[in-house]
N, C-alpha and C positions, 0 to 999 in steps of 0.2 A: 871435672865439674860435678857438683852434686845435684843432679837433675831433680831427684826426689825432694831435696830440701828447697830448691827454688820453687818447685810446684806448690809445696805447702805454704811458703811464705807469700807467694803471689796471691793466695786466697785472701789475704788481708786487704789487698788493694782492690780498687774497681778495675776489673780485668778487661783486657781488650781482645776480642777475638775476631777473627775473620770467618765469616760463615758463608758458605757458598750456597746459592739458592737457585731456583729452578728456572729454566728457560721455558718453557711453555708447553701448554697442552696444545693439541693439534690446532693450527691456525692462529695461535697467539702472535701478536705483534708487540715487540718491546716498546714500552712507554718511557718517556724521559724520567730520569731519576727524580724522586720526590713526588711523582704524580700519584694521586689518590684514585685514579680511574681504573687501574688494573696493574698487571704484572710490571715490575721494574727490573732493571739489569744490575745485579750485584757483582758482575765480573770485575776482577781486579785483585790487587794485593792489599792486605789489611793487617793492622797491628792493634794490640790492645789499647784501650783508651779509658781514662787518661794513661799516658805512658810514664816515663821517668822524669817528669817535670820539664820537658822540652816545649818550647813554643809558648811559654807563659801559662797562666791559669786557664783551665777549660771553662767554657760557657756552661753555667749551671743547668741551663735548659737542655743540654745535650748529654748530661750525666745519667747513668742508669739509676733506677730506684734502689733503695736498700734491699738486701736479701730478706726473704721471709725466714721464719724460724724452722730449723730442722728439728722435728719431733720424731724420734725413733721409738718403737715399741720397747717395753721394759726389758725384754729378752736381749735386745741389741744395744740399749742405751748404756748400760754399765760397762760392758767390754769396750764400746766405742770411746767413752770418756777416759777409761784407763789407758787405752792405746794413745789417744791424743796427748794425755798428760805425760806419758813416757816419751813421746816424740818431742814435746816442748823441752823436757829435761835434757834429752840427748842433744837437741839443737843448741841449747845454752852451753853445753860442754864442747861444742864443735865436733860432735860425734853423731851425725845424723843416722837414724835407722835406715836400713835399706828399703828402697821402693822398687817399682817395676823398672825404673830407668837404669838401675844397676845391672839388670839382666837384659838391657837393650830391648825391652818390650814396649809396644805402643801404649799410649795412655788410654785409648779407647773412648767411648762415649759415656758421659758428656764431657769428661775432663779434657778431651782433645780441643774443645772449643774455648778453653781458658787461655789460649794464645800465648804461651810462654815465648814462642818465637812466631814470626809472621805466618799468616795463612793466605792461600790463594784460592779464589773462587772462580770456577769456570762454568759458565751458564750456557748450556746448549739445549736444543729442543728435546724436551722430555726428561732431562737430567740436569742436576746440579752436582758438580764435583768439587769437593773441598780437599785441598792438599795442605797439610801442615808441614812447615819446614822441619820441625822437630821430628826426628826418626823417619822423615819422608812418609808420614801417614797419609792414606788416601781414604776418603769417605764418599760414597755415592748416594745421592738422594733422587729417587725416581718420582717424577712429577706426573700426576694424573692417573696413577695406578692404585688399585686397592691394596690395603695392608693385608699381609698374611696373618693367619692365626699364630699366636705365640708358639704353640706346640709344633708348628710346621717350619719354624725358623731355626736353622742350625746355629747354636750359640757362637757368637763372634765378638771381636773387640768393638766393632762399630755398630753391630746389630743390623737390622733391616729397616731402611728409612724410605717412607713415601711422603708426598706433599701435595698440597693444593693451594691455590691462591684465594685469599679473601680480600678483594680489592688489591691494594699494593703491599699486603702482608703475606709472606709465604708461611704457611702453617705446615710443620713437619712432624710426622709421627714415627717414632723409633721403638722397636721392640727387639728382643733376642740378643741383648748384651750379656756376655758371659758373666757368671756370678763372681768369678775371680777378678774381674775388672772393677776396681773400686770407683765409686762415683765422685762427684764434686765434694771437696773437703773430706775425701776418703770415706764417703758414706757407703755402708754395706747395703747390698740389695739382693733380691731373689731373682729367679728366672721370670717372675711376673712383672718386673719393672717395665713401665712405659714412660717414655720421654716425649713431651710435646714442646716444640719450639715455635715461637712466633717471631719471624725476622722482618724487620722493617727499617727503612731509611728515615732517620730523624732529621738529617740534613743530607744533601747530596754526597757528603763525605763522611758521615757518621752513621754507623749501622748498629742497631740493637738486636740482640738475640735473647728474648725472654724465654726461659726454660722452666718447665714445670715437670717435676718427677713424681710419679705415682707408683706406689708399691704396696699392695694390701698385706704383704707378709712382714715388711720391716718398718713401714712408716705409719704413724698415727693419722697423718693427714698429708695431702700433697704439699710438696716443697717447691717454692718458686724463687728463682734468682735470675738476674739479667747480666749478661756480658755486653760490653760495648766495644766497638772497633772504629779505627780511623783509617781512611783510605791512604794508601802509599802509592801515589801516581807514578813514581820513577823507580820503584824497587824491582829488583830481579831476584827471584827465589834462588836460594843456594842449596846445594846438595848437602844432606845431613845423614851420614851413614854411621850408625853406632857400632863401632868395632870394639869399643870398651876394653882396652887392655890395661886400663889404669885404676879401675875400682874393683874391690872385692868385698864380700860380706863375711864377718867372723861368726863364731858360733853363738854370739849374743845378738846377732842381727844388725850389728853396727857396720857402717860403710867406712872403708879405709882406702887410701890411695896405695896402689901397688908400687913400691919402690923398686929400683932397678936390681937391687941385690936380694929382693924378696919375691922370687918367682916360684 
């Protein structure tokens, strides 16, 4: 399967992600889902919303708002547009360019939250753990702890995430994402990128994750977009190990399936 092609094309849809959020600062007591009084429990399995047309048309009141406009600085805009044009041309030919999925690498932040496959949120005291079925990615959000200075965070796929509650909204701050990890819609970024998420239940079974990306090096202005997810009450997460014996990248960067006689 062409994971990188799926990832790009899902960007056209209103995506659904499962976001895991925090259990509590010391002494917190979980409130019923949908309560505006304080922390709520996001524990469970989630899929992107709306999905592939199952269950009839979605309620417009639960849909995420349109994405803001991505405005890159001139140094980055030209190469970015040229790359996306080449990707569209390759996709139309059925020859998608290689992405991180071909090398079995995690999507990292914030693209992990685009929920190509289901996500599980485990909410415990002082920590929210988000597990993506794709590549078995694991992200940890530390609740009630101060954020580190960017220069003190070792660069990583998911960065360093801390959070606090504003009523029933979990506000997450993430820094330290590796520059090699492309952002949503393959946005380039620097080591100064900061990601702010606002997670809230729109209904007891619909979760919104409003994401704002700031980067003084690559962006003209902050970029905001929202992922939405629907609860999967009876789902059990599956193991997804990327052993990837089936895909390879040629010298033009195009992905191919490895045939049995082409080893």
